[in-house]
C-alpha positions as CSV (number, residue, x, y, z in Angstrom):
1,M,0.0,0.0,0.0
2,T,1.2,3.5,-0.9
3,G,-0.8,5.3,1.8
4,W,-4.2,6.4,3.1
5,I,-6.3,9.6,2.5
6,D,-9.4,10.2,4.6
7,L,-11.6,13.0,3.4
8,H,-13.6,13.5,6.7
9,C,-13.5,13.0,10.4
10,D,-15.0,14.9,13.4
11,T,-12.1,14.2,15.7
12,L,-11.2,17.9,16.1
13,T,-14.6,18.9,17.5
14,R,-15.6,15.6,19.2
15,E,-15.2,17.3,22.6
16,R,-17.2,20.4,21.6
17,N,-19.6,20.2,24.6
18,R,-16.6,20.9,26.8
19,T,-14.1,23.4,25.5
20,A,-12.1,24.1,22.4
21,G,-9.0,24.0,24.5
22,V,-9.2,20.2,25.1
23,P,-6.7,18.4,22.9
24,T,-8.5,16.0,20.6
25,L,-6.0,14.8,18.0
26,D,-4.1,12.3,20.1
27,N,-6.8,10.8,22.4
28,P,-6.4,7.0,22.4
29,A,-10.2,6.7,23.2
30,F,-11.1,8.2,19.8
31,H,-11.4,6.4,16.5
32,L,-8.6,8.5,15.2
33,S,-5.5,9.6,17.1
34,L,-2.0,10.4,15.9
35,S,-0.5,7.7,18.1
36,K,-2.8,5.0,16.6
37,V,-1.6,5.6,13.0
38,P,0.7,2.6,12.3
39,A,4.4,3.6,12.1
40,G,5.6,4.3,8.6
41,T,2.1,4.9,7.2
42,R,1.7,7.7,4.7
43,W,-1.5,9.3,6.0
44,V,-3.5,12.4,4.9
45,Q,-6.4,13.3,7.1
46,C,-9.0,16.0,6.5
47,F,-10.1,17.4,9.9
48,A,-13.5,19.0,9.9
49,I,-14.6,21.8,12.2
50,F,-18.2,20.7,12.6
51,V,-20.4,23.8,13.1
52,P,-23.8,22.6,14.5
53,D,-27.0,23.8,13.0
54,T,-27.8,25.7,16.1
55,Y,-25.0,28.2,15.5
56,R,-25.6,31.2,13.4
57,G,-24.0,34.6,12.7
58,Q,-21.3,35.6,15.1
59,A,-21.8,32.5,17.2
60,A,-20.8,30.4,14.3
61,V,-17.8,32.6,13.5
62,G,-16.7,32.4,17.1
63,F,-17.1,28.6,17.2
64,F,-15.0,28.3,14.1
65,D,-12.3,30.6,15.4
66,Q,-11.9,28.6,18.6
67,Y,-11.5,25.3,16.8
68,A,-9.3,26.7,14.0
69,A,-7.0,28.0,16.8
70,S,-7.1,24.6,18.5
71,F,-6.2,22.8,15.3
72,H,-3.2,25.0,14.6
73,A,-2.1,24.8,18.3
74,Q,-2.2,21.1,18.2
75,M,-0.3,21.0,14.9
76,E,2.4,23.1,16.6
77,Q,2.4,20.8,19.7
78,N,2.9,17.8,17.4
79,K,5.2,19.4,14.8
80,N,7.7,16.6,14.9
81,R,5.2,14.1,13.6
82,A,2.4,16.1,11.9
83,A,1.9,19.2,9.8
84,A,-1.0,21.3,8.5
85,C,-1.2,21.3,4.7
86,T,-2.8,24.0,2.6
87,C,-1.6,23.0,-0.9
88,F,-0.5,19.9,-2.8
89,S,3.2,20.7,-2.3
90,D,2.6,20.8,1.4
91,L,1.2,17.3,1.2
92,E,4.1,16.0,-0.8
93,N,6.7,17.6,1.5
94,T,5.0,16.4,4.7
95,L,4.7,12.8,3.6
96,A,8.2,12.8,2.2
97,A,9.4,13.9,5.7
98,G,7.5,10.9,7.2
99,K,4.9,13.0,8.9
100,F,1.1,12.9,9.2
101,A,-0.5,15.4,6.8
102,A,-3.5,17.3,8.2
103,V,-5.9,19.3,6.1
104,L,-8.4,21.7,7.8
105,T,-12.0,21.6,6.6
106,V,-15.4,22.8,7.8
107,E,-18.7,21.0,8.0
108,G,-21.5,23.5,7.9
109,G,-21.9,26.7,5.8
110,A,-23.1,28.7,8.8
111,V,-19.4,29.4,9.2
112,L,-19.7,32.1,6.6
113,A,-22.4,33.9,8.6
114,G,-24.1,34.9,5.4
115,Q,-21.1,37.1,4.4
116,L,-19.3,36.4,1.2
117,E,-16.1,37.9,2.5
118,R,-16.0,35.1,5.1
119,V,-14.8,32.8,2.3
120,E,-11.5,34.6,2.2
121,A,-11.3,34.6,6.0
122,I,-11.7,30.8,6.3
123,R,-9.2,30.3,3.5
124,T,-6.7,32.5,5.4
125,A,-7.3,30.3,8.5
126,G,-6.2,27.3,6.4
127,V,-9.6,25.8,5.3
128,R,-9.5,23.9,2.0
129,M,-12.9,22.2,1.9
130,L,-16.4,23.3,3.0
131,T,-19.3,21.0,3.5
132,L,-22.1,23.4,2.5
133,T,-24.7,22.1,5.0
134,W,-25.3,19.8,7.8
135,N,-28.7,18.2,8.3
136,G,-30.8,21.3,8.5
137,P,-30.9,24.7,6.8
138,N,-28.3,27.5,6.9
139,E,-27.7,30.6,4.9
140,L,-26.4,28.6,1.9
141,G,-29.0,25.9,1.6
142,S,-30.5,22.8,3.3
143,G,-29.4,19.4,4.4
144,H,-31.3,16.2,4.1
145,D,-33.8,17.0,6.9
146,T,-35.5,19.6,4.7
147,S,-36.4,20.0,1.0
148,A,-35.3,23.5,0.1
149,G,-32.4,23.9,-2.3
150,L,-29.5,26.4,-2.5
151,T,-30.3,29.9,-1.5
152,P,-29.2,32.9,-3.7
153,F,-26.4,33.4,-1.2
154,G,-25.5,29.8,-1.5
155,R,-25.1,30.1,-5.3
156,E,-22.9,33.1,-4.8
157,A,-20.9,31.3,-2.1
158,V,-20.2,28.3,-4.4
159,A,-18.7,30.6,-7.0
160,E,-16.6,32.4,-4.4
161,L,-15.4,29.1,-2.9
162,E,-14.3,28.0,-6.3
163,R,-12.5,31.3,-6.9
164,Q,-10.7,31.1,-3.6
165,G,-9.6,27.4,-4.2
166,I,-11.8,25.9,-1.4
167,L,-13.3,22.6,-2.4
168,V,-17.1,22.4,-2.4
169,D,-18.4,19.4,-0.4
170,V,-22.0,18.1,-1.1
171,S,-22.2,15.5,1.7
172,H,-25.4,16.3,3.8
173,L,-26.8,18.5,1.0
174,N,-30.3,17.4,0.0
175,D,-31.3,16.4,-3.5
176,K,-32.7,19.7,-4.5
177,G,-29.6,21.4,-3.3
178,F,-27.4,19.0,-5.3
179,E,-29.4,19.7,-8.4
180,D,-29.0,23.4,-7.9
181,L,-25.3,23.0,-7.4
182,L,-25.0,21.3,-10.8
183,A,-26.3,24.5,-12.4
184,V,-23.6,26.7,-10.8
185,A,-20.5,24.6,-10.2
186,K,-17.7,25.2,-12.6
187,R,-15.1,22.9,-11.0
188,P,-15.2,19.3,-9.8
189,F,-16.7,19.0,-6.3
190,V,-16.5,16.5,-3.4
191,A,-18.9,14.3,-1.4
192,S,-16.5,13.8,1.4
193,H,-18.5,11.2,3.4
194,S,-21.4,9.7,1.4
195,N,-22.3,6.2,0.3
196,A,-24.7,4.8,-2.4
197,R,-28.4,5.1,-1.8
198,S,-29.2,2.1,-4.0
199,V,-27.3,-0.1,-1.5
200,C,-28.5,1.6,1.6
201,A,-31.6,3.7,1.2
202,H,-30.7,6.6,3.5
203,R,-31.3,10.2,2.3
204,R,-27.7,11.0,3.3
205,N,-26.4,8.7,0.6
206,L,-26.1,9.6,-3.1
207,P,-28.6,8.3,-5.7
208,D,-27.2,6.7,-8.8
209,P,-27.7,9.7,-11.1
210,F,-25.8,12.0,-8.8
211,I,-22.9,9.5,-8.6
212,Q,-22.9,9.3,-12.4
213,E,-22.9,13.1,-12.6
214,M,-19.9,13.3,-10.2
215,V,-18.1,10.7,-12.4
216,R,-18.8,12.8,-15.4
217,R,-17.4,15.9,-13.7
218,D,-14.3,14.1,-12.3
219,G,-15.5,14.6,-8.7
220,L,-14.4,12.7,-5.6
221,I,-16.6,10.6,-3.3
222,G,-15.5,9.4,0.2
223,L,-16.9,6.2,1.6
224,N,-18.6,6.7,5.0
225,Y,-18.1,4.0,7.6
226,S,-21.2,4.9,9.6
227,V,-23.3,1.8,10.2
228,S,-26.5,3.8,9.4
229,F,-25.2,4.7,5.9
230,L,-23.7,1.3,5.1
231,S,-26.6,-0.9,5.9
232,S,-30.3,-0.4,6.6
233,S,-30.6,-3.8,8.2
234,G,-27.8,-3.8,10.8
235,G,-24.3,-4.8,10.2
236,G,-22.2,-2.0,8.7
237,G,-18.9,-3.8,8.6
238,L,-16.5,-4.8,5.8
239,D,-19.1,-6.8,3.9
240,D,-21.4,-3.8,3.6
241,L,-18.5,-1.4,2.7
242,Y,-17.6,-3.9,0.0
243,R,-21.2,-3.9,-1.4
244,H,-21.1,-0.1,-1.7
245,I,-17.7,-0.2,-3.4
246,C,-18.9,-2.8,-5.9
247,H,-21.9,-0.6,-6.7
248,F,-19.8,2.5,-7.2
249,L,-17.5,0.5,-9.5
250,E,-20.5,-0.7,-11.5
251,L,-21.4,2.9,-12.1
252,G,-17.9,3.7,-13.4
253,A,-16.7,5.5,-10.3
254,G,-13.5,3.6,-9.9
255,S,-11.3,6.7,-10.4
256,C,-13.6,8.9,-8.2
257,L,-13.8,6.8,-5.1
258,A,-11.9,7.5,-1.9
259,L,-12.3,7.2,1.9
260,G,-14.4,9.5,4.1
261,S,-14.6,7.6,7.4
262,D,-16.6,10.0,9.5
263,Y,-14.4,8.9,12.4
264,D,-15.4,10.4,15.8
265,G,-18.7,11.6,14.4
266,T,-20.8,8.5,14.1
267,D,-21.3,4.9,15.2
268,I,-18.8,2.6,13.4
269,H,-18.7,-1.2,13.3
270,P,-15.8,-2.8,15.2
271,E,-14.2,-4.0,12.0
272,L,-13.7,-0.4,11.0
273,D,-13.7,1.7,14.1
274,S,-10.0,2.6,14.4
275,V,-7.2,3.8,12.1
276,E,-5.3,0.7,13.2
277,K,-7.8,-1.4,11.3
278,C,-7.5,0.3,8.0
279,Q,-5.1,-2.2,6.6
280,G,-7.9,-4.7,6.9
281,I,-9.8,-2.7,4.2
282,Y,-7.1,-3.3,1.7
283,D,-6.7,-6.9,2.6
284,Y,-10.4,-7.5,2.5
285,L,-10.9,-5.9,-0.9
286,T,-8.0,-7.6,-2.6
287,S,-9.0,-11.0,-1.2
288,H,-12.5,-10.5,-2.6
289,G,-11.4,-9.9,-6.2
290,I,-10.8,-6.1,-6.2
291,P,-7.6,-5.6,-8.2
292,P,-4.8,-4.1,-6.1
293,E,-4.5,-1.0,-8.3
294,T,-8.2,-0.3,-7.8
295,A,-8.0,-0.8,-4.1
296,E,-5.0,1.5,-3.8
297,G,-6.8,4.1,-5.9
298,I,-9.7,4.1,-3.4
299,L,-7.5,4.2,-0.4
300,F,-5.0,6.8,-1.6
301,G,-4.4,7.3,-5.3
302,N,-7.7,8.8,-6.5
303,A,-7.8,11.5,-3.8
304,W,-4.0,12.1,-4.3
305,R,-4.5,12.9,-8.0
306,F,-7.6,15.0,-7.2
307,F,-5.7,17.1,-4.6
308,Q,-2.8,17.4,-7.1
309,K,-5.1,19.1,-9.5
310,W,-7.5,21.0,-7.3
311,M,-5.8,21.7,-3.9
312,L,-4.3,25.1,-4.8
């Protein structure tokens, strides 16, 4: 294996009900921690600042500021083994130095507080991907709990995010919002932690036409390990992850598929619930007939090539 790239985890804000000052990136009780990553592993992790739907305006800005500061402070505390990366050359240099590569992202467009100039502010803070919504509505649009699409501000924000080089992430966005995005997006976008709705009929998962559209647009889709999004009948382990992968491959998404674990933000089956178990994904896939080059693409190569082109 050449390495691992994970497009989404909630590890940074897992302790949000306490204080942003609590270190979260090396807690052995979490799904993901720096010390759990096997020695010698080339690892790129996107760390989301999850902004809950209850935060709006200055409260959302303040919440983001706290956790952005926490992220950078923890990167400094762990600088001998990890580094924050804001462009592809940062990723290359960090992995070449044998360090853990961390990319700051945001889950929840409320972070913009309805102000277009906030796009530049979050970019300056190091953010390189924004999940437009969580489950409910915000100033940009609505998540899967509602049916409204992108707002006029949301359409403007998508254009500005693209201009500023921040990846647009459609995970959690409802179907109407996704359709609205197709009309305004000029660049490939990401579904950082979403599975296939045809395999598990949850509204958070992507229907086949959306998957096919993302393939056509050279997008990137991260497989979510949540038991709720892997199986509607219990389970949620490697067998179900494999079923989703096979369906994505049938739809021609082999070069668009990546990992988006949702570590520390959801319930995960014991077969997948720690970074120490990730080698098991590769071993399972190759032992079940997935060619090694396809498995390596899903676990690392596809996202690596995407970042090389679009992480500016």
